[in-house]
PDB file of N, CA, C and O in Angstrom:
ATOM      1  N   MET A   1      43.821-117.832  36.382  1.00  0.00           N
ATOM      2  CA  MET A   1      42.926-116.933  37.306  1.00  0.00           C
ATOM      3  C   MET A   1      43.972-115.923  37.622  1.00  0.00           C
ATOM      4  O   MET A   1      43.754-114.916  36.949  1.00  0.00           O
ATOM      5  N   GLU A   2      44.915-115.807  38.303  1.00  0.00           N
ATOM      6  CA  GLU A   2      45.842-114.899  38.830  1.00  0.00           C
ATOM      7  C   GLU A   2      45.971-113.906  38.184  1.00  0.00           C
ATOM      8  O   GLU A   2      45.833-112.754  38.597  1.00  0.00           O
ATOM      9  N   GLU A   3      46.346-114.369  36.729  1.00  0.00           N
ATOM     10  CA  GLU A   3      46.767-113.528  35.621  1.00  0.00           C
ATOM     11  C   GLU A   3      45.581-112.738  35.000  1.00  0.00           C
ATOM     12  O   GLU A   3      45.719-111.585  34.593  1.00  0.00           O
ATOM     13  N   THR A   4      44.441-113.404  34.952  1.00  0.00           N
ATOM     14  CA  THR A   4      43.040-112.706  34.791  1.00  0.00           C
ATOM     15  C   THR A   4      42.828-111.252  35.595  1.00  0.00           C
ATOM     16  O   THR A   4      42.570-110.106  35.230  1.00  0.00           O
ATOM     17  N   LYS A   5      43.112-112.004  37.081  1.00  0.00           N
ATOM     18  CA  LYS A   5      42.560-110.899  38.023  1.00  0.00           C
ATOM     19  C   LYS A   5      43.697-109.630  38.084  1.00  0.00           C
ATOM     20  O   LYS A   5      43.377-108.459  38.289  1.00  0.00           O
ATOM     21  N   ALA A   6      45.189-110.141  37.849  1.00  0.00           N
ATOM     22  CA  ALA A   6      46.153-108.978  37.642  1.00  0.00           C
ATOM     23  C   ALA A   6      45.675-107.990  36.257  1.00  0.00           C
ATOM     24  O   ALA A   6      45.717-106.766  36.378  1.00  0.00           O
ATOM     25  N   ALA A   7      45.297-108.519  35.166  1.00  0.00           N
ATOM     26  CA  ALA A   7      44.710-107.882  34.120  1.00  0.00           C
ATOM     27  C   ALA A   7      43.416-107.114  34.285  1.00  0.00           C
ATOM     28  O   ALA A   7      43.236-106.054  33.687  1.00  0.00           O
ATOM     29  N   ASP A   8      42.298-107.773  35.290  1.00  0.00           N
ATOM     30  CA  ASP A   8      41.458-107.031  35.773  1.00  0.00           C
ATOM     31  C   ASP A   8      41.645-105.485  36.418  1.00  0.00           C
ATOM     32  O   ASP A   8      41.048-104.434  36.189  1.00  0.00           O
ATOM     33  N   ASP A   9      42.634-105.796  37.236  1.00  0.00           N
ATOM     34  CA  ASP A   9      43.255-104.699  38.355  1.00  0.00           C
ATOM     35  C   ASP A   9      43.678-103.457  37.364  1.00  0.00           C
ATOM     36  O   ASP A   9      43.236-102.308  37.341  1.00  0.00           O
ATOM     37  N   ARG A  10      44.617-104.040  36.607  1.00  0.00           N
ATOM     38  CA  ARG A  10      45.008-102.923  35.760  1.00  0.00           C
ATOM     39  C   ARG A  10      44.321-102.202  34.750  1.00  0.00           C
ATOM     40  O   ARG A  10      44.764-101.270  34.078  1.00  0.00           O
ATOM     41  N   GLY A  11      43.055-102.787  34.701  1.00  0.00           N
ATOM     42  CA  GLY A  11      42.230-102.003  33.573  1.00  0.00           C
ATOM     43  C   GLY A  11      42.266-102.461  32.485  1.00  0.00           C
ATOM     44  O   GLY A  11      41.992-101.664  31.588  1.00  0.00           O
ATOM     45  N   GLU A  12      42.521-103.546  32.174  1.00  0.00           N
ATOM     46  CA  GLU A  12      42.650-104.207  30.580  1.00  0.00           C
ATOM     47  C   GLU A  12      41.446-105.385  30.478  1.00  0.00           C
ATOM     48  O   GLU A  12      41.451-106.208  29.563  1.00  0.00           O
ATOM     49  N   SER A  13      40.462-105.364  31.482  1.00  0.00           N
ATOM     50  CA  SER A  13      39.521-106.019  30.808  1.00  0.00           C
ATOM     51  C   SER A  13      38.572-105.568  30.073  1.00  0.00           C
ATOM     52  O   SER A  13      38.118-104.463  30.372  1.00  0.00           O
ATOM     53  N   PRO A  14      38.004-106.303  28.899  1.00  0.00           N
ATOM     54  CA  PRO A  14      36.863-106.070  27.586  1.00  0.00           C
ATOM     55  C   PRO A  14      35.587-105.898  28.297  1.00  0.00           C
ATOM     56  O   PRO A  14      34.581-106.011  27.596  1.00  0.00           O
ATOM     57  N   TRP A  15      35.424-105.644  29.561  1.00  0.00           N
ATOM     58  CA  TRP A  15      34.228-105.419  30.014  1.00  0.00           C
ATOM     59  C   TRP A  15      34.755-104.747  31.215  1.00  0.00           C
ATOM     60  O   TRP A  15      35.940-104.760  31.547  1.00  0.00           O
ATOM     61  N   CYS A  16      33.546-104.003  32.013  1.00  0.00           N
ATOM     62  CA  CYS A  16      33.732-103.372  33.442  1.00  0.00           C
ATOM     63  C   CYS A  16      33.445-104.285  34.144  1.00  0.00           C
ATOM     64  O   CYS A  16      32.585-105.163  34.075  1.00  0.00           O
ATOM     65  N   VAL A  17      34.566-103.932  35.155  1.00  0.00           N
ATOM     66  CA  VAL A  17      34.606-104.913  36.524  1.00  0.00           C
ATOM     67  C   VAL A  17      33.603-103.964  37.314  1.00  0.00           C
ATOM     68  O   VAL A  17      33.552-102.734  37.305  1.00  0.00           O
ATOM     69  N   SER A  18      32.891-104.805  37.939  1.00  0.00           N
ATOM     70  CA  SER A  18      31.941-104.511  38.995  1.00  0.00           C
ATOM     71  C   SER A  18      32.320-105.267  40.293  1.00  0.00           C
ATOM     72  O   SER A  18      33.197-106.131  40.317  1.00  0.00           O
ATOM     73  N   TYR A  19      31.568-104.863  41.415  1.00  0.00           N
ATOM     74  CA  TYR A  19      32.054-105.443  42.773  1.00  0.00           C
ATOM     75  C   TYR A  19      30.942-105.278  43.067  1.00  0.00           C
ATOM     76  O   TYR A  19      30.159-104.362  42.816  1.00  0.00           O
ATOM     77  N   GLN A  20      30.806-106.613  43.877  1.00  0.00           N
ATOM     78  CA  GLN A  20      29.539-107.005  44.774  1.00  0.00           C
ATOM     79  C   GLN A  20      30.114-107.078  46.195  1.00  0.00           C
ATOM     80  O   GLN A  20      31.255-107.471  46.440  1.00  0.00           O
ATOM     81  N   PHE A  21      29.173-106.639  47.161  1.00  0.00           N
ATOM     82  CA  PHE A  21      29.494-106.839  48.445  1.00  0.00           C
ATOM     83  C   PHE A  21      28.712-108.339  49.109  1.00  0.00           C
ATOM     84  O   PHE A  21      27.700-108.880  48.662  1.00  0.00           O
ATOM     85  N   MET A  22      29.295-108.642  49.938  1.00  0.00           N
ATOM     86  CA  MET A  22      28.601-110.051  50.691  1.00  0.00           C
ATOM     87  C   MET A  22      28.132-109.297  51.774  1.00  0.00           C
ATOM     88  O   MET A  22      28.772-108.343  52.216  1.00  0.00           O
ATOM     89  N   PRO A  23      26.782-109.756  52.350  1.00  0.00           N
ATOM     90  CA  PRO A  23      26.379-108.888  53.366  1.00  0.00           C
ATOM     91  C   PRO A  23      26.933-108.321  54.608  1.00  0.00           C
ATOM     92  O   PRO A  23      26.651-107.185  54.991  1.00  0.00           O
ATOM     93  N   ASP A  24      27.732-109.131  55.241  1.00  0.00           N
ATOM     94  CA  ASP A  24      28.599-108.895  56.495  1.00  0.00           C
ATOM     95  C   ASP A  24      29.662-107.742  55.906  1.00  0.00           C
ATOM     96  O   ASP A  24      29.575-106.565  56.257  1.00  0.00           O
ATOM     97  N   GLU A  25      30.405-108.093  55.219  1.00  0.00           N
ATOM     98  CA  GLU A  25      30.778-106.932  54.231  1.00  0.00           C
ATOM     99  C   GLU A  25      30.542-105.323  54.426  1.00  0.00           C
ATOM    100  O   GLU A  25      31.255-104.467  54.949  1.00  0.00           O
ATOM    101  N   LEU A  26      29.302-105.257  53.818  1.00  0.00           N
ATOM    102  CA  LEU A  26      28.537-104.080  53.350  1.00  0.00           C
ATOM    103  C   LEU A  26      27.915-103.686  54.777  1.00  0.00           C
ATOM    104  O   LEU A  26      27.872-102.479  55.011  1.00  0.00           O
ATOM    105  N   GLU A  27      27.517-104.405  55.580  1.00  0.00           N
ATOM    106  CA  GLU A  27      26.959-103.940  57.055  1.00  0.00           C
ATOM    107  C   GLU A  27      28.114-103.510  57.745  1.00  0.00           C
ATOM    108  O   GLU A  27      27.916-102.606  58.557  1.00  0.00           O
ATOM    109  N   GLY A  28      29.559-104.032  57.600  1.00  0.00           N
ATOM    110  CA  GLY A  28      30.797-103.442  58.330  1.00  0.00           C
ATOM    111  C   GLY A  28      31.068-102.197  57.717  1.00  0.00           C
ATOM    112  O   GLY A  28      31.308-101.208  58.409  1.00  0.00           O
ATOM    113  N   ILE A  29      31.050-102.152  56.428  1.00  0.00           N
ATOM    114  CA  ILE A  29      31.162-100.767  55.827  1.00  0.00           C
ATOM    115  C   ILE A  29      30.271 -99.452  56.205  1.00  0.00           C
ATOM    116  O   ILE A  29      30.574 -98.260  56.182  1.00  0.00           O
ATOM    117  N   LEU A  30      29.211-100.031  56.515  1.00  0.00           N
ATOM    118  CA  LEU A  30      28.058 -99.026  56.843  1.00  0.00           C
ATOM    119  C   LEU A  30      28.518 -98.618  58.310  1.00  0.00           C
ATOM    120  O   LEU A  30      28.630 -97.467  58.735  1.00  0.00           O
ATOM    121  N   LYS A  31      28.781 -99.895  59.047  1.00  0.00           N
ATOM    122  CA  LYS A  31      28.789 -99.099  60.951  1.00  0.00           C
ATOM    123  C   LYS A  31      29.891 -98.512  60.688  1.00  0.00           C
ATOM    124  O   LYS A  31      29.851 -97.348  61.086  1.00  0.00           O
ATOM    125  N   LYS A  32      30.832 -98.776  60.212  1.00  0.00           N
ATOM    126  CA  LYS A  32      32.592 -97.806  60.152  1.00  0.00           C
ATOM    127  C   LYS A  32      32.219 -96.328  59.730  1.00  0.00           C
ATOM    128  O   LYS A  32      32.870 -95.404  60.218  1.00  0.00           O
ATOM    129  N   HIS A  33      31.375 -96.119  58.997  1.00  0.00           N
ATOM    130  CA  HIS A  33      30.774 -94.646  58.623  1.00  0.00           C
ATOM    131  C   HIS A  33      29.269 -94.553  59.300  1.00  0.00           C
ATOM    132  O   HIS A  33      28.217 -94.331  58.702  1.00  0.00           O
ATOM    133  N   GLY A  34      29.415 -94.732  60.396  1.00  0.00           N
ATOM    134  CA  GLY A  34      28.272 -94.343  61.217  1.00  0.00           C
ATOM    135  C   GLY A  34      26.793 -94.711  60.841  1.00  0.00           C
ATOM    136  O   GLY A  34      25.938 -93.899  61.195  1.00  0.00           O
ATOM    137  N   VAL A  35      26.390 -95.818  60.179  1.00  0.00           N
ATOM    138  CA  VAL A  35      25.230 -95.858  60.007  1.00  0.00           C
ATOM    139  C   VAL A  35      24.697 -96.882  61.080  1.00  0.00           C
ATOM    140  O   VAL A  35      25.333 -97.845  61.509  1.00  0.00           O
ATOM    141  N   ARG A  36      23.438 -96.514  61.436  1.00  0.00           N
ATOM    142  CA  ARG A  36      22.934 -97.242  62.624  1.00  0.00           C
ATOM    143  C   ARG A  36      21.721 -97.917  62.170  1.00  0.00           C
ATOM    144  O   ARG A  36      21.128 -97.611  61.135  1.00  0.00           O
ATOM    145  N   GLN A  37      21.338 -98.931  63.047  1.00  0.00           N
ATOM    146  CA  GLN A  37      19.997 -99.860  62.558  1.00  0.00           C
ATOM    147  C   GLN A  37      20.006-100.250  61.224  1.00  0.00           C
ATOM    148  O   GLN A  37      19.264 -99.857  60.324  1.00  0.00           O
ATOM    149  N   ILE A  38      20.869-101.020  61.179  1.00  0.00           N
ATOM    150  CA  ILE A  38      21.312-101.169  59.653  1.00  0.00           C
ATOM    151  C   ILE A  38      20.189-102.866  59.212  1.00  0.00           C
ATOM    152  O   ILE A  38      20.365-103.877  59.891  1.00  0.00           O
ATOM    153  N   SER A  39      19.501-102.857  58.441  1.00  0.00           N
ATOM    154  CA  SER A  39      18.889-104.115  58.124  1.00  0.00           C
ATOM    155  C   SER A  39      19.218-104.027  56.527  1.00  0.00           C
ATOM    156  O   SER A  39      19.206-103.089  55.728  1.00  0.00           O
ATOM    157  N   LEU A  40      19.531-105.477  56.410  1.00  0.00           N
ATOM    158  CA  LEU A  40      19.658-106.087  55.021  1.00  0.00           C
ATOM    159  C   LEU A  40      18.664-106.768  54.632  1.00  0.00           C
ATOM    160  O   LEU A  40      17.877-107.357  55.373  1.00  0.00           O
ATOM    161  N   ALA A  41      18.629-106.713  52.973  1.00  0.00           N
ATOM    162  CA  ALA A  41      17.465-107.919  52.553  1.00  0.00           C
ATOM    163  C   ALA A  41      18.159-108.301  51.023  1.00  0.00           C
ATOM    164  O   ALA A  41      18.849-107.516  50.372  1.00  0.00           O
ATOM    165  N   GLY A  42      17.794-109.741  50.605  1.00  0.00           N
ATOM    166  CA  GLY A  42      18.086-110.070  49.717  1.00  0.00           C
ATOM    167  C   GLY A  42      16.774-109.987  48.501  1.00  0.00           C
ATOM    168  O   GLY A  42      16.420-111.032  47.954  1.00  0.00           O
ATOM    169  N   PRO A  43      16.307-109.051  48.254  1.00  0.00           N
ATOM    170  CA  PRO A  43      15.226-109.125  47.211  1.00  0.00           C
ATOM    171  C   PRO A  43      14.987-110.080  46.149  1.00  0.00           C
ATOM    172  O   PRO A  43      15.661-109.992  45.123  1.00  0.00           O
ATOM    173  N   GLY A  44      14.204-110.883  46.260  1.00  0.00           N
ATOM    174  CA  GLY A  44      13.806-111.687  44.857  1.00  0.00           C
ATOM    175  C   GLY A  44      14.346-113.266  45.227  1.00  0.00           C
ATOM    176  O   GLY A  44      14.337-114.173  44.395  1.00  0.00           O
ATOM    177  N   ALA A  45      14.795-113.411  46.572  1.00  0.00           N
ATOM    178  CA  ALA A  45      15.183-114.675  47.099  1.00  0.00           C
ATOM    179  C   ALA A  45      14.343-115.693  47.036  1.00  0.00           C
ATOM    180  O   ALA A  45      14.603-116.764  46.487  1.00  0.00           O
ATOM    181  N   SER A  46      13.299-115.411  47.593  1.00  0.00           N
ATOM    182  CA  SER A  46      12.235-116.334  47.680  1.00  0.00           C
ATOM    183  C   SER A  46      11.450-116.447  46.434  1.00  0.00           C
ATOM    184  O   SER A  46      10.940-117.521  46.116  1.00  0.00           O
ATOM    185  N   ALA A  47      11.316-115.240  45.624  1.00  0.00           N
ATOM    186  CA  ALA A  47      10.197-115.376  44.355  1.00  0.00           C
ATOM    187  C   ALA A  47      11.089-116.089  43.544  1.00  0.00           C
ATOM    188  O   ALA A  47      10.495-116.707  42.660  1.00  0.00           O
ATOM    189  N   ARG A  48      12.661-116.259  43.532  1.00  0.00           N
ATOM    190  CA  ARG A  48      13.372-116.930  42.496  1.00  0.00           C
ATOM    191  C   ARG A  48      12.927-118.295  42.306  1.00  0.00           C
ATOM    192  O   ARG A  48      12.930-118.941  41.258  1.00  0.00           O
ATOM    193  N   THR A  49      12.438-118.745  43.776  1.00  0.00           N
ATOM    194  CA  THR A  49      12.490-120.218  43.848  1.00  0.00           C
ATOM    195  C   THR A  49      10.956-120.667  43.443  1.00  0.00           C
ATOM    196  O   THR A  49      10.512-121.793  43.668  1.00  0.00           O
ATOM    197  N   VAL A  50      10.326-119.756  42.898  1.00  0.00           N
ATOM    198  CA  VAL A  50       8.722-120.228  42.445  1.00  0.00           C
ATOM    199  C   VAL A  50       8.815-120.211  40.798  1.00  0.00           C
ATOM    200  O   VAL A  50       9.416-119.243  40.331  1.00  0.00           O
ATOM    201  N   PRO A  51       8.408-120.951  40.085  1.00  0.00           N
ATOM    202  CA  PRO A  51       8.261-121.191  38.388  1.00  0.00           C
ATOM    203  C   PRO A  51       7.230-120.261  38.317  1.00  0.00           C
ATOM    204  O   PRO A  51       6.196-120.122  38.972  1.00  0.00           O
ATOM    205  N   ASN A  52       7.965-119.355  36.934  1.00  0.00           N
ATOM    206  CA  ASN A  52       7.100-118.357  36.517  1.00  0.00           C
ATOM    207  C   ASN A  52       5.756-118.283  36.392  1.00  0.00           C
ATOM    208  O   ASN A  52       5.040-117.299  36.577  1.00  0.00           O
ATOM    209  N   GLU A  53       5.350-119.754  35.957  1.00  0.00           N
ATOM    210  CA  GLU A  53       4.217-119.631  35.372  1.00  0.00           C
ATOM    211  C   GLU A  53       3.079-119.674  36.892  1.00  0.00           C
ATOM    212  O   GLU A  53       1.908-119.301  36.820  1.00  0.00           O
ATOM    213  N   ILE A  54       3.474-119.997  37.690  1.00  0.00           N
ATOM    214  CA  ILE A  54       2.752-120.063  39.016  1.00  0.00           C
ATOM    215  C   ILE A  54       3.161-118.239  39.454  1.00  0.00           C
ATOM    216  O   ILE A  54       2.177-117.593  39.812  1.00  0.00           O
ATOM    217  N   LEU A  55       4.250-117.624  39.430  1.00  0.00           N
ATOM    218  CA  LEU A  55       4.289-116.381  40.040  1.00  0.00           C
ATOM    219  C   LEU A  55       3.693-115.803  39.127  1.00  0.00           C
ATOM    220  O   LEU A  55       3.559-114.724  39.704  1.00  0.00           O
ATOM    221  N   VAL A  56       3.110-115.615  37.921  1.00  0.00           N
ATOM    222  CA  VAL A  56       2.201-114.536  37.408  1.00  0.00           C
ATOM    223  C   VAL A  56       0.700-115.002  37.894  1.00  0.00           C
ATOM    224  O   VAL A  56      -0.130-114.106  38.048  1.00  0.00           O
ATOM    225  N   LYS A  57       0.322-116.338  38.136  1.00  0.00           N
ATOM    226  CA  LYS A  57      -1.032-116.452  38.889  1.00  0.00           C
ATOM    227  C   LYS A  57      -1.065-115.676  40.015  1.00  0.00           C
ATOM    228  O   LYS A  57      -1.996-114.915  40.276  1.00  0.00           O
ATOM    229  N   ILE A  58       0.031-115.851  40.783  1.00  0.00           N
ATOM    230  CA  ILE A  58      -0.158-115.152  42.147  1.00  0.00           C
ATOM    231  C   ILE A  58      -0.269-113.844  41.920  1.00  0.00           C
ATOM    232  O   ILE A  58      -1.045-113.160  42.588  1.00  0.00           O
ATOM    233  N   MET A  59       0.554-113.290  40.873  1.00  0.00           N
ATOM    234  CA  MET A  59       0.460-111.491  40.882  1.00  0.00           C
ATOM    235  C   MET A  59      -0.609-111.007  40.371  1.00  0.00           C
ATOM    236  O   MET A  59      -0.794-109.790  40.345  1.00  0.00           O
ATOM    237  N   ASN A  60      -1.632-112.029  39.799  1.00  0.00           N
ATOM    238  CA  ASN A  60      -2.803-111.631  38.947  1.00  0.00           C
ATOM    239  C   ASN A  60      -3.780-111.497  39.728  1.00  0.00           C
ATOM    240  O   ASN A  60      -4.705-110.764  39.379  1.00  0.00           O
ATOM    241  N   ASP A  61      -3.829-112.320  41.255  1.00  0.00           N
ATOM    242  CA  ASP A  61      -4.835-112.187  42.041  1.00  0.00           C
ATOM    243  C   ASP A  61      -4.168-111.649  43.347  1.00  0.00           C
ATOM    244  O   ASP A  61      -3.255-112.091  44.044  1.00  0.00           O
ATOM    245  N   PRO A  62      -5.080-110.360  43.438  1.00  0.00           N
ATOM    246  CA  PRO A  62      -4.644-109.342  44.542  1.00  0.00           C
ATOM    247  C   PRO A  62      -4.423-109.896  45.633  1.00  0.00           C
ATOM    248  O   PRO A  62      -3.339-109.605  46.138  1.00  0.00           O
ATOM    249  N   GLU A  63      -5.341-110.901  46.427  1.00  0.00           N
ATOM    250  CA  GLU A  63      -4.989-111.054  47.596  1.00  0.00           C
ATOM    251  C   GLU A  63      -3.770-111.990  47.786  1.00  0.00           C
ATOM    252  O   GLU A  63      -2.917-111.927  48.671  1.00  0.00           O
ATOM    253  N   GLN A  64      -3.878-112.923  46.705  1.00  0.00           N
ATOM    254  CA  GLN A  64      -2.399-113.599  46.498  1.00  0.00           C
ATOM    255  C   GLN A  64      -1.269-112.845  46.592  1.00  0.00           C
ATOM    256  O   GLN A  64      -0.292-113.235  47.231  1.00  0.00           O
ATOM    257  N   ARG A  65      -1.305-111.820  46.026  1.00  0.00           N
ATOM    258  CA  ARG A  65      -0.112-111.118  45.546  1.00  0.00           C
ATOM    259  C   ARG A  65       0.192-110.305  47.284  1.00  0.00           C
ATOM    260  O   ARG A  65       1.372-110.139  47.592  1.00  0.00           O
ATOM    261  N   ALA A  66      -0.447-110.045  47.871  1.00  0.00           N
ATOM    262  CA  ALA A  66      -0.483-109.209  48.897  1.00  0.00           C
ATOM    263  C   ALA A  66       0.247-110.330  49.626  1.00  0.00           C
ATOM    264  O   ALA A  66       1.460-110.292  49.832  1.00  0.00           O
ATOM    265  N   ASP A  67      -0.450-111.207  49.960  1.00  0.00           N
ATOM    266  CA  ASP A  67       0.419-112.414  50.769  1.00  0.00           C
ATOM    267  C   ASP A  67       1.438-112.823  50.551  1.00  0.00           C
ATOM    268  O   ASP A  67       2.100-113.162  51.532  1.00  0.00           O
ATOM    269  N   PHE A  68       2.111-113.002  49.027  1.00  0.00           N
ATOM    270  CA  PHE A  68       2.793-113.174  48.665  1.00  0.00           C
ATOM    271  C   PHE A  68       4.185-112.068  48.809  1.00  0.00           C
ATOM    272  O   PHE A  68       5.394-112.254  48.948  1.00  0.00           O
ATOM    273  N   LEU A  69       3.561-111.197  48.727  1.00  0.00           N
ATOM    274  CA  LEU A  69       4.711-110.276  48.895  1.00  0.00           C
ATOM    275  C   LEU A  69       5.272-109.692  50.404  1.00  0.00           C
ATOM    276  O   LEU A  69       6.290-109.040  50.638  1.00  0.00           O
ATOM    277  N   ALA A  70       4.125-110.219  51.410  1.00  0.00           N
ATOM    278  CA  ALA A  70       4.374-110.136  52.686  1.00  0.00           C
ATOM    279  C   ALA A  70       5.522-110.874  52.987  1.00  0.00           C
ATOM    280  O   ALA A  70       6.607-110.487  53.420  1.00  0.00           O
ATOM    281  N   PHE A  71       5.135-111.972  52.701  1.00  0.00           N
ATOM    282  CA  PHE A  71       6.104-113.655  52.676  1.00  0.00           C
ATOM    283  C   PHE A  71       7.740-113.214  52.299  1.00  0.00           C
ATOM    284  O   PHE A  71       8.767-113.338  52.966  1.00  0.00           O
ATOM    285  N   CYS A  72       7.505-112.660  50.959  1.00  0.00           N
ATOM    286  CA  CYS A  72       9.038-112.485  50.509  1.00  0.00           C
ATOM    287  C   CYS A  72       9.334-111.286  51.151  1.00  0.00           C
ATOM    288  O   CYS A  72      10.484-111.516  51.526  1.00  0.00           O
ATOM    289  N   HIS A  73       9.078-110.203  51.515  1.00  0.00           N
ATOM    290  CA  HIS A  73       9.623-109.534  52.529  1.00  0.00           C
ATOM    291  C   HIS A  73       9.931-110.090  53.600  1.00  0.00           C
ATOM    292  O   HIS A  73      11.004-109.625  53.984  1.00  0.00           O
ATOM    293  N   ARG A  74       9.520-110.889  54.319  1.00  0.00           N
ATOM    294  CA  ARG A  74      10.046-111.406  55.622  1.00  0.00           C
ATOM    295  C   ARG A  74      11.300-112.185  55.293  1.00  0.00           C
ATOM    296  O   ARG A  74      12.445-111.842  55.586  1.00  0.00           O
ATOM    297  N   PHE A  75      10.923-113.322  54.620  1.00  0.00           N
ATOM    298  CA  PHE A  75      12.306-114.100  53.868  1.00  0.00           C
ATOM    299  C   PHE A  75      13.249-113.461  53.559  1.00  0.00           C
ATOM    300  O   PHE A  75      14.360-113.597  54.071  1.00  0.00           O
ATOM    301  N   ASP A  76      12.988-112.731  52.752  1.00  0.00           N
ATOM    302  CA  ASP A  76      14.278-112.177  51.938  1.00  0.00           C
ATOM    303  C   ASP A  76      14.947-111.133  52.777  1.00  0.00           C
ATOM    304  O   ASP A  76      16.010-110.609  52.442  1.00  0.00           O
ATOM    305  N   SER A  77      14.140-110.774  54.145  1.00  0.00           N
ATOM    306  CA  SER A  77      14.978-109.947  54.967  1.00  0.00           C
ATOM    307  C   SER A  77      15.894-110.777  55.834  1.00  0.00           C
ATOM    308  O   SER A  77      16.917-110.259  56.282  1.00  0.00           O
ATOM    309  N   ASN A  78      15.637-111.834  56.055  1.00  0.00           N
ATOM    310  CA  ASN A  78      16.256-112.877  57.057  1.00  0.00           C
ATOM    311  C   ASN A  78      17.886-113.190  56.493  1.00  0.00           C
ATOM    312  O   ASN A  78      18.210-113.755  55.448  1.00  0.00           O
ATOM    313  N   PRO A  79      18.794-112.601  57.599  1.00  0.00           N
ATOM    314  CA  PRO A  79      20.397-112.654  57.293  1.00  0.00           C
ATOM    315  C   PRO A  79      20.837-113.552  56.801  1.00  0.00           C
ATOM    316  O   PRO A  79      21.878-113.337  56.179  1.00  0.00           O
ATOM    317  N   TYR A  80      20.256-115.118  56.815  1.00  0.00           N
ATOM    318  CA  TYR A  80      20.537-116.036  56.227  1.00  0.00           C
ATOM    319  C   TYR A  80      20.609-116.362  54.459  1.00  0.00           C
ATOM    320  O   TYR A  80      21.299-117.073  53.729  1.00  0.00           O
ATOM    321  N   VAL A  81      19.549-115.461  54.297  1.00  0.00           N
ATOM    322  CA  VAL A  81      19.136-115.279  52.765  1.00  0.00           C
ATOM    323  C   VAL A  81      19.574-114.322  52.032  1.00  0.00           C
ATOM    324  O   VAL A  81      19.518-114.209  50.808  1.00  0.00           O
ATOM    325  N   CYS A  82      20.177-113.375  53.093  1.00  0.00           N
ATOM    326  CA  CYS A  82      20.866-111.923  52.063  1.00  0.00           C
ATOM    327  C   CYS A  82      21.787-112.875  50.983  1.00  0.00           C
ATOM    328  O   CYS A  82      22.498-113.848  51.233  1.00  0.00           O
ATOM    329  N   GLY A  83      21.437-112.083  49.445  1.00  0.00           N
ATOM    330  CA  GLY A  83      22.736-112.428  48.682  1.00  0.00           C
ATOM    331  C   GLY A  83      21.923-113.648  47.905  1.00  0.00           C
ATOM    332  O   GLY A  83      22.222-114.006  46.766  1.00  0.00           O
ATOM    333  N   MET A  84      20.898-114.208  48.654  1.00  0.00           N
ATOM    334  CA  MET A  84      20.386-115.702  47.553  1.00  0.00           C
ATOM    335  C   MET A  84      19.379-114.524  46.263  1.00  0.00           C
ATOM    336  O   MET A  84      18.848-115.077  45.300  1.00  0.00           O
ATOM    337  N   GLY A  85      19.274-113.278  46.401  1.00  0.00           N
ATOM    338  CA  GLY A  85      18.110-112.681  45.380  1.00  0.00           C
ATOM    339  C   GLY A  85      19.171-112.831  44.078  1.00  0.00           C
ATOM    340  O   GLY A  85      18.764-112.185  43.113  1.00  0.00           O
ATOM    341  N   LYS A  86      19.888-113.230  43.941  1.00  0.00           N
ATOM    342  CA  LYS A  86      20.904-113.414  42.597  1.00  0.00           C
ATOM    343  C   LYS A  86      21.683-112.432  42.808  1.00  0.00           C
ATOM    344  O   LYS A  86      22.660-112.644  43.526  1.00  0.00           O
ATOM    345  N   ASP A  87      21.518-111.372  42.366  1.00  0.00           N
ATOM    346  CA  ASP A  87      22.805-110.321  42.467  1.00  0.00           C
ATOM    347  C   ASP A  87      22.153-108.954  43.249  1.00  0.00           C
ATOM    348  O   ASP A  87      22.651-107.836  43.115  1.00  0.00           O
ATOM    349  N   ASN A  88      20.969-109.233  44.077  1.00  0.00           N
ATOM    350  CA  ASN A  88      20.473-108.282  44.740  1.00  0.00           C
ATOM    351  C   ASN A  88      20.827-108.231  46.204  1.00  0.00           C
ATOM    352  O   ASN A  88      20.665-109.227  46.909  1.00  0.00           O
ATOM    353  N   LEU A  89      21.362-106.967  46.737  1.00  0.00           N
ATOM    354  CA  LEU A  89      21.491-107.121  48.131  1.00  0.00           C
ATOM    355  C   LEU A  89      21.074-105.231  48.268  1.00  0.00           C
ATOM    356  O   LEU A  89      21.484-104.298  47.577  1.00  0.00           O
ATOM    357  N   PHE A  90      20.029-105.246  49.557  1.00  0.00           N
ATOM    358  CA  PHE A  90      19.826-103.966  49.762  1.00  0.00           C
ATOM    359  C   PHE A  90      19.915-103.646  51.367  1.00  0.00           C
ATOM    360  O   PHE A  90      19.843-104.426  52.316  1.00  0.00           O
ATOM    361  N   ALA A  91      20.057-102.534  51.345  1.00  0.00           N
ATOM    362  CA  ALA A  91      20.527-101.980  52.757  1.00  0.00           C
ATOM    363  C   ALA A  91      19.709-100.780  53.074  1.00  0.00           C
ATOM    364  O   ALA A  91      19.452 -99.951  52.202  1.00  0.00           O
ATOM    365  N   LYS A  92      19.196-100.638  54.587  1.00  0.00           N
ATOM    366  CA  LYS A  92      18.866 -99.460  54.841  1.00  0.00           C
ATOM    367  C   LYS A  92      19.697 -99.109  56.366  1.00  0.00           C
ATOM    368  O   LYS A  92      20.415 -99.900  56.978  1.00  0.00           O
ATOM    369  N   GLY A  93      19.425 -97.951  56.689  1.00  0.00           N
ATOM    370  CA  GLY A  93      20.195 -97.532  57.799  1.00  0.00           C
ATOM    371  C   GLY A  93      19.769 -96.162  58.359  1.00  0.00           C
ATOM    372  O   GLY A  93      19.003 -95.486  57.672  1.00  0.00           O
ATOM    373  N   GLU A  94      20.192 -95.697  59.533  1.00  0.00           N
ATOM    374  CA  GLU A  94      20.210 -94.222  59.887  1.00  0.00           C
ATOM    375  C   GLU A  94      21.363 -93.782  59.941  1.00  0.00           C
ATOM    376  O   GLU A  94      22.206 -94.652  60.161  1.00  0.00           O
ATOM    377  N   ARG A  95      21.835 -92.494  59.794  1.00  0.00           N
ATOM    378  CA  ARG A  95      23.019 -92.117  59.920  1.00  0.00           C
ATOM    379  C   ARG A  95      22.870 -90.709  61.015  1.00  0.00           C
ATOM    380  O   ARG A  95      23.873 -90.082  61.356  1.00  0.00           O
TER     381      ARG A  95
END
């Protein structure tokens, strides 16, 4: 494992190396650079828990879709679920 990481650090990986932030790490970087009123969300965290066939039915009904998306926004913005949206982490703030 250490050998693989060392090879990645030297740029010898056969694929591009990307870096993902943990929520608290990203928030710390933003604060360090003067960003205020930071809010984070893990878009998709709640939607990933719903089977696709049910999600399609919800999205096809305007009233259910509006209620579901409102719930998703509240759930996905909870600091305890940031990062659960698989690979998604959204941050916003003021500078």
